[in-house]
C-alpha positions in Angstrom: -8.5 -9.6 -6.1 -11.2 -10.7 -6.9 -14.0 -8.0 -7.5 -16.7 -10.3 -5.5 -14.2 -11.8 -3.0 -15.5 -9.4 -0.5 -18.9 -10.0 -1.4 -18.4 -14.3 -1.0 -17.2 -13.9 1.9 -19.7 -11.8 3.5 -22.5 -14.7 2.7 -20.3 -17.6 3.6 -19.0 -16.8 6.9 -19.9 -20.0 8.7 -18.5 -22.1 6.2 -14.8 -19.6 6.7 -15.2 -19.5 10.2 -11.8 -20.5 12.1 -9.3 -19.6 14.8 -7.1 -17.8 12.8 -6.2 -16.8 9.1 -2.6 -17.9 7.2 -1.3 -15.6 4.6 2.2 -16.1 2.7 1.8 -12.5 1.5 4.7 -10.1 2.0 8.0 -10.7 3.1 11.3 -9.4 5.1 11.6 -5.8 5.3 15.5 -6.2 5.6 17.7 -8.4 3.5 18.2 -12.2 4.8 16.7 -10.6 8.3 13.3 -12.6 9.2 10.5 -10.6 9.7 7.2 -10.7 12.0 4.8 -8.4 10.2 1.9 -6.4 12.6 -0.2 -5.2 9.8 -0.5 -3.7 6.6 -2.0 -0.6 5.2 -5.0 0.6 4.4 -5.8 1.1 0.2 -8.1 3.5 -1.8 -7.7 4.6 -5.3 -8.9 6.1 -8.9 -8.8 7.2 -11.8 -9.8 10.3 -13.4 -9.5 12.1 -17.2 -9.6 15.7 -17.8 -11.2 17.0 -20.9 -10.8 20.4 -23.0 -12.0 19.6 -26.3 -14.3 17.3 -28.1 -11.1 16.0 -30.3 -7.2 16.1 -30.6 -6.3 19.8 -31.9 -3.5 20.9 -34.4 -1.4 22.8 -32.3 -0.1 25.5 -35.2 -3.9 26.4 -35.2 -5.3 26.0 -31.4 -2.2 26.0 -29.5 -1.8 29.4 -26.6 -5.5 29.5 -27.2 -7.3 26.6 -26.0 -6.4 25.1 -22.6 -3.9 21.6 -22.9 -5.1 18.7 -20.6 -1.5 17.7 -20.4 -1.1 20.9 -18.9 -3.3 21.0 -16.8 -2.9 17.7 -15.0 0.2 18.0 -14.5 -0.8 21.6 -12.6 -3.7 19.5 -10.9 -1.8 16.4 -10.0 1.2 18.9 -8.2 -1.2 20.6 -5.8 -2.1 17.6 -4.2 1.5 17.8 -2.2 2.7 21.0 -0.7 6.5 22.0 -1.1 7.5 19.9 1.9 6.1 16.4 1.0 3.2 16.1 3.1 -0.1 15.9 1.5 -2.4 19.1 0.8 -5.9 17.5 0.5 -7.8 19.1 3.5 -8.2 16.5 6.1 -6.3 14.2 4.8 -4.9 13.0 8.2 -7.7 13.8 10.2 -8.4 10.7 12.4 -4.9 9.4 11.8 -4.2 7.2 14.8 -0.4 7.9 15.8 2.5 5.4 16.5 3.0 4.8 20.1 6.0 5.8 22.1 7.2 2.1 21.8 6.4 1.7 18.1 8.6 4.4 17.3 11.5 3.3 19.6 11.3 -0.1 18.0 11.3 1.3 14.2 14.4 3.6 15.4 16.3 0.3 16.7 16.0 -1.7 13.6 18.5 -2.3 11.4 18.0 -0.2 8.4 20.7 1.6 6.6 19.1 4.2 4.7 21.7 5.1 2.4 22.2 1.6 1.7 18.7 1.3 0.8 18.2 4.1 -1.4 21.4 3.3 -3.4 20.1 0.1 -3.9 17.5 1.6 -5.9 19.4 4.4 -7.7 17.6 6.9 -6.1 18.7 10.3 -7.1 18.8 12.4 -4.4 17.9 12.2 -0.7 14.3 10.8 1.1 11.4 13.3 0.8 7.7 12.7 2.6 5.6 14.2 5.3 8.0 16.2 7.5 9.0 15.1 10.7 8.8 11.4 10.2 11.6 8.9 9.6 11.8 6.9 6.3 10.3 3.6 7.9 7.6 5.5 9.5 7.0 7.2 6.4 6.8 3.5 4.5 4.7 1.5 7.5 2.6 3.9 9.9 1.6 7.2 7.9 -0.8 8.0 5.3 0.1 8.4 1.9 -1.3 9.6 -2.0 0.7 8.9 -4.8 0.4 8.9 -8.6 0.6 5.6 -10.3 0.2 6.9 -13.6 -0.2 9.7 -15.9 -1.0 9.5 -19.7 -2.5 11.1 -22.7 -1.4 13.2 -26.5 1.1 11.4 -28.9 3.3 9.5 -26.6 4.5 7.0 -29.9 8.1 7.7 -31.8 9.0 11.0 -33.8 6.4 14.2 -33.2 3.2 15.2 -34.1 2.5 18.4 -33.1 -1.3 17.6 -31.3 -3.3 19.3 -28.2 -4.7 16.0 -26.8 -8.8 16.3 -25.9 -7.9 14.6 -22.6 -5.5 13.3 -20.2 -5.7 10.4 -17.6 -4.6 10.2 -14.2 -4.4 6.9 -11.5 -4.1 8.0 -7.8 -3.8 5.3 -4.9 -3.5 6.2 -1.2 -2.1 4.1 1.4 -4.0 4.4 4.6 -3.1 3.7 8.3 -5.0 2.6 11.6 -8.6 4.6 11.8 -8.8 6.1 8.6 -12.3 5.5 6.6 -11.1 4.6 2.9 -14.2 6.0 1.6 -13.8 9.3 3.3 -10.4 9.5 2.1 -11.6 8.7 -1.6 -14.5 11.9 -0.9 -11.6 14.3 0.0 -9.5 13.9 -3.0 -12.0 13.8 -5.2 -13.4 17.2 -3.4 -9.4 18.6 -3.9 -9.2 18.1 -7.5 -12.8 19.7 -8.6 -11.0 22.3 -6.1 -8.2 22.8 -7.7 -9.2 22.2 -11.4 -7.9 25.1 -14.0 -9.6 27.1 -16.0 -11.3 25.5 -19.3 -11.2 21.8 -18.2 -13.7 19.1 -17.0 -13.3 16.7 -14.8 -14.7 12.7 -14.7 -13.8 10.4 -12.3 -13.5 6.4 -12.9 -13.4 4.4 -9.9 -13.8 0.6 -9.0 -14.0 0.3 -4.8 -14.3 -3.4 -4.2 -10.4 -3.3 -3.5 -10.7 -0.7 -0.7 -10.1 -1.3 2.2 -9.2 -0.4 5.8 -5.4 -0.6 7.5 -4.9 -4.4 9.4 -2.8 -4.4 12.9 -2.6 -6.8 15.1 -1.2 -7.4 18.8 2.8 -7.9 18.9 2.2 -10.6 21.7 -0.9 -12.2 20.0 -0.4 -16.1 20.3 -0.3 -16.5 16.0 2.7 -13.7 16.5 4.7 -15.8 18.8 4.2 -18.5 17.0 5.7 -17.3 13.4 8.3 -16.3 15.6 9.3 -19.3 16.8 8.7 -20.8 13.3 11.5 -18.1 12.3 13.7 -18.2 15.1 14.1 -22.1 14.3 14.4 -21.3 10.2 16.9 -18.7 10.2 19.0 -19.1 13.8 18.3 -15.7 13.9 15.8 -12.8 16.6 13.1 -11.7 13.3 12.3 -8.4 13.7 9.2 -6.8 14.3 7.1 -3.8 12.4 4.1 -2.9 9.8 4.5 -3.6 6.5 3.8 -0.9 4.0 1.5 -3.0 1.5 -2.1 -3.7 1.3 -3.7 -7.3 1.4 -7.8 -6.1 1.4 -9.2 -9.9 1.6 -7.0 -10.1 5.8 -9.1 -6.7 6.7 -12.6 -8.5 5.0 -11.5 -11.7 7.5 -11.1 -9.5 10.6 -14.2 -7.0 10.0 -16.2 -10.0 8.8 -15.5 -12.9 11.0 -13.4 -11.5 13.7 -10.0 -13.4 13.5 -7.0 -12.4 13.1 -4.2 -13.4 10.6 -0.3 -14.9 10.6 1.5 -13.3 8.1 4.5 -15.8 7.6 6.1 -14.5 4.0 9.8 -15.1 2.8 10.2 -12.7 -0.2 13.8 -10.0 0.4 13.5 -6.7 -0.9 15.3 -7.3 -3.6 13.1 -8.9 -5.5 11.9 -6.4 -7.8 8.6 -6.7 -6.2 5.7 -5.2 -8.8 8.4 -4.4 -11.0 9.6 -5.8 -14.3 11.7 -9.2 -13.7 10.2 -9.8 -10.4 11.2 -13.4 -8.5 11.5 -15.7 -5.5 14.9 -17.7 -4.2 14.0 -21.3 -4.9 15.8 -21.6 -0.9 13.0 -19.3 0.2 10.7 -21.5 -1.5 11.7 -24.4 0.5 12.2 -22.3 3.8 8.4 -21.4 3.2 7.3 -24.8 2.6 9.0 -26.1 6.0 8.0 -22.9 7.2 4.5 -23.5 6.9 4.3 -27.1 8.4 6.4 -25.8 11.4 3.9 -23.2 11.8 0.8 -25.4 12.2 2.6 -27.2 15.3 3.8 -24.0 16.9 0.1 -22.4 16.3 -1.8 -25.6 18.1 1.0 -24.6 20.8 0.7 -21.1 21.6 -3.2 -20.8 20.4 -4.1 -23.7 22.7 -2.8 -22.2 25.7 -5.0 -19.0 25.5 -8.2 -21.3 25.1 -8.8 -21.6 21.2 -10.0 -24.8 19.7 -7.3 -27.4 18.7 -5.6 -27.2 15.4 
């Protein structure tokens, strides 16, 4: 979102005053099965540069004697996770709010076909990640650290025998309730400094305007009941409930700045290649979305009016 959105929202609280926020961001966790979103993970991240020289160097002349930043980057990035799949950053899991037994039972009862899911994306091998948790728990209720990009040196066609002067990487962390984005960021930076390979300098580049805490709403809230009514009417089946692994910073900011929750009514499907080339949305789902928001206005008035909220 806009880097100035949080500041604008903070200075226009009276203008934005409301009973509930509506969001069409997100979608279904399972193909064709409507989903009531109870929350989203938070996010923080950074970009950093490793430098080993002032200029690119001839690998025949300097190779084997000058630190190669690509080698150093591979070593440093690999240190962020343990062999068991968990995040190896000291203190990364401090303060993480554990799922309740009810939440774990609800997730275990969902119609999730792990084998089919991994086959659909062409995954090479079985699931990986923090030990002791299911795939859905890892995606929805546990914090993660991912390397989103690494680059440096010569990447064009053919060969160029060079030791690059620097390498870069981008990292993001998905956060869960009770994790503070700034605290997590500082711990990741401390880990990178502590594990920095020899003869290497590190520089951090980051814009934290988009960092945000996780968001979690009540399962039986009037807005979630209203969303459930709409989804039943549109699809004729009982919707599932659960969190989402992605992040929507504005939702958290509405909660923090205005004290209001968000009704998430979204219609994208798991096979729509979100954030990938050729992302798309089916026209039928677009029409369902239009119908859904018309129904949602009335459903919210019915459910929220019963709790003493203002008329919508």
